C-alpha positions as CSV (number, residue, x, y, z in Angstrom):
1,X,0.0,0.0,0.0
2,X,2.9,2.4,0.9
3,X,4.5,1.7,-2.5
4,X,1.2,2.4,-4.3
5,X,0.7,5.8,-2.6
6,X,4.4,6.7,-3.0
7,X,4.4,5.7,-6.7
8,X,1.2,7.6,-7.3
9,X,2.6,10.7,-5.7
10,X,5.9,10.3,-7.6
11,X,4.0,10.0,-10.9
12,X,1.9,13.0,-10.1
13,X,4.9,15.1,-9.1
14,X,6.8,14.0,-12.3
15,X,3.8,14.8,-14.4
16,X,3.5,18.3,-12.9
17,X,7.2,19.0,-13.4
18,X,7.2,17.7,-16.9
19,X,4.2,19.7,-17.9
20,X,5.7,22.9,-16.5
21,X,9.0,22.3,-18.3
22,X,7.5,21.2,-21.6
23,X,4.8,23.9,-21.9
24,X,7.0,26.9,-22.5
25,X,4.4,29.5,-23.2
26,X,5.4,32.2,-25.7
27,X,6.1,35.7,-24.4
28,X,6.1,39.0,-26.4
29,X,8.7,41.7,-26.4
30,X,8.8,45.3,-27.6
31,X,11.6,47.9,-27.6
32,X,11.1,51.4,-29.0
33,X,13.9,53.9,-29.9
34,X,12.5,57.5,-30.2
35,X,14.3,60.1,-32.3
36,X,17.7,58.4,-32.3
37,X,19.3,61.4,-34.0
38,X,21.1,59.3,-36.5
39,X,20.4,56.7,-39.2
40,X,22.6,54.2,-37.2
41,X,21.2,53.2,-33.8
42,X,21.0,50.3,-31.4
43,X,18.0,48.3,-30.1
44,X,18.8,46.6,-26.7
45,X,16.3,44.2,-25.2
46,X,16.2,44.4,-21.4
47,X,14.3,42.2,-19.0
48,X,11.5,44.8,-18.7
49,X,10.9,44.8,-22.5
50,X,9.3,41.4,-22.3
51,X,5.7,40.8,-21.3
52,X,5.5,39.5,-18.6
53,X,8.8,41.0,-17.5
54,X,11.7,38.5,-17.0
55,X,13.1,38.0,-13.5
56,X,16.8,38.8,-13.4
57,X,18.5,37.8,-16.7
58,X,16.5,34.7,-17.6
59,X,17.5,33.2,-20.9
60,X,15.0,33.4,-23.8
61,X,15.0,32.3,-27.4
62,X,13.6,34.8,-29.9
63,X,11.5,33.0,-32.4
64,X,10.2,35.8,-34.6
65,X,10.7,39.6,-34.8
66,X,9.7,42.6,-36.8
67,X,11.2,46.0,-37.1
68,X,8.9,49.0,-37.8
69,X,10.5,52.3,-38.6
70,X,8.7,55.6,-38.9
71,X,10.7,58.3,-40.7
72,X,10.6,61.6,-42.6
73,X,12.1,61.2,-46.0
74,X,13.5,64.1,-48.0
75,X,13.7,63.1,-51.7
76,X,16.7,63.5,-53.8
77,X,17.3,65.7,-56.8
78,X,18.5,63.1,-59.4
79,X,16.4,62.9,-62.5
80,X,15.8,59.7,-64.4
81,X,14.1,59.7,-67.9
82,X,11.5,61.0,-68.4
83,X,12.8,64.1,-66.7
84,X,9.7,64.8,-64.7
85,X,10.1,61.6,-62.7
86,X,12.3,61.9,-59.6
87,X,13.3,58.6,-57.9
88,X,13.9,59.8,-54.4
89,X,15.7,57.7,-52.0
90,X,16.4,54.0,-51.4
91,X,16.6,52.8,-47.8
92,X,18.1,49.6,-46.6
93,X,18.9,48.2,-43.2
94,X,22.3,46.8,-43.8
95,X,23.8,45.9,-40.5
96,X,22.9,43.7,-37.5
97,X,25.8,43.3,-35.0
98,X,28.1,44.5,-37.7
99,X,27.5,41.2,-39.5
100,X,26.1,43.1,-42.5
101,X,22.8,41.1,-42.7
102,X,20.6,42.8,-45.3
103,X,17.0,43.1,-44.3
104,X,15.6,44.7,-47.4
105,X,15.2,48.0,-49.3
106,X,12.4,50.5,-49.6
107,X,12.1,53.0,-52.5
108,X,10.3,56.3,-52.2
109,X,9.2,58.0,-55.3
110,X,8.3,61.7,-55.8
111,X,7.8,63.7,-58.9
112,X,9.0,66.9,-57.1
113,X,12.8,66.9,-56.3
114,X,13.5,67.8,-52.6
115,X,10.1,66.8,-51.4
116,X,9.4,66.0,-47.7
117,X,7.5,62.8,-47.3
118,X,6.4,62.7,-43.7
119,X,5.7,59.8,-41.3
120,X,6.6,57.0,-43.8
121,X,6.4,53.5,-42.3
122,X,8.8,50.7,-43.2
123,X,8.2,47.2,-41.9
124,X,10.9,44.5,-42.0
125,X,10.7,40.8,-41.0
126,X,14.0,39.7,-39.4
127,X,15.5,36.6,-41.2
128,X,17.0,33.7,-39.4
129,X,20.6,35.1,-39.4
130,X,19.3,38.3,-37.8
131,X,17.4,36.3,-35.2
132,X,20.5,34.3,-34.3
133,X,22.5,37.6,-33.9
134,X,19.7,39.0,-31.7
135,X,19.6,35.8,-29.6
136,X,23.3,36.0,-28.9
137,X,23.2,39.2,-26.8
138,X,19.8,40.8,-27.2
139,X,21.1,43.7,-29.3
140,X,20.2,44.8,-32.9
141,X,22.3,47.4,-34.7
142,X,20.2,49.2,-37.3
143,X,21.9,51.1,-40.2
144,X,19.8,53.0,-42.7
145,X,21.5,54.2,-45.8
146,X,20.3,56.4,-48.7
147,X,21.4,55.2,-52.1
148,X,23.9,58.0,-53.0
149,X,23.0,58.2,-56.7
150,X,19.5,59.5,-55.8
151,X,20.5,61.7,-52.8
152,X,18.0,62.6,-50.2
153,X,17.9,62.4,-46.4
154,X,16.3,60.3,-43.7
155,X,15.2,61.5,-40.2
156,X,14.1,58.5,-38.1
157,X,11.3,59.5,-35.7
158,X,10.8,56.1,-34.1
159,X,12.0,52.5,-34.5
160,X,10.1,49.6,-32.8
161,X,11.5,46.1,-32.5
162,X,8.8,43.6,-31.4
163,X,8.2,39.8,-31.6
164,X,7.7,36.5,-29.9
165,X,10.1,34.6,-27.7
166,X,10.1,31.6,-25.4
167,X,11.8,31.2,-22.0
168,X,14.6,28.6,-21.9
169,X,13.9,26.0,-19.2
170,X,16.0,26.4,-16.0
171,X,18.6,23.8,-15.3
172,X,17.0,23.3,-11.8
173,X,13.7,22.3,-13.4
174,X,15.5,19.8,-15.7
175,X,17.4,18.4,-12.7
176,X,14.2,17.9,-10.8
177,X,12.7,16.2,-13.8
178,X,15.7,13.9,-14.1
179,X,15.6,13.1,-10.4
180,X,12.0,12.2,-10.7
181,X,12.6,9.8,-13.6
182,X,15.5,8.1,-11.8
183,X,13.4,7.8,-8.6
184,X,10.5,6.3,-10.5
185,X,12.8,3.9,-12.3
186,X,14.3,2.9,-8.9
187,X,10.9,2.4,-7.3
188,X,9.8,0.0,-10.1
189,X,13.0,-1.9,-9.9
190,X,12.7,-2.4,-6.2
191,X,9.1,-3.7,-6.6
192,X,10.1,-6.1,-9.5
């Protein structure tokens, strides 16, 4: 009878620990940089940028992320045939961690040279190499560059990095799970 109660409790405890370790619920994160003053700036994910906030430096794996940039664009003055069409400025995010991971380009077109295009939004999905770089130290270096041939200028108003992550299970939880499995194996071995 004692073994039956003990084994039932051991199985229940093992099931609860296994469920808590295996069911890593996704958490969201968001970091906003306002008026960085430059076209090269840094996003840094702190524990408070996650929802719910992470307790003291807990490890996470970032599964997906997007970068949303709001900027004022001043178009260039280079004319392409026909002369009334002015291709303004090409933007590309060209660096993450200095690795030079391209995220894409956006082209802004205006028929009037030197036009101010206000509050333009650019959305980029981060590819796997950028996610790996972000997972390494929770930092994302953003570099925006105008294509020199067209000229123009960029003033970044805000940049928002957001996405989904999962918490990496703690070694203590895995140790408890392993101890439960060993104890359960030992109990069945004694009975048999």
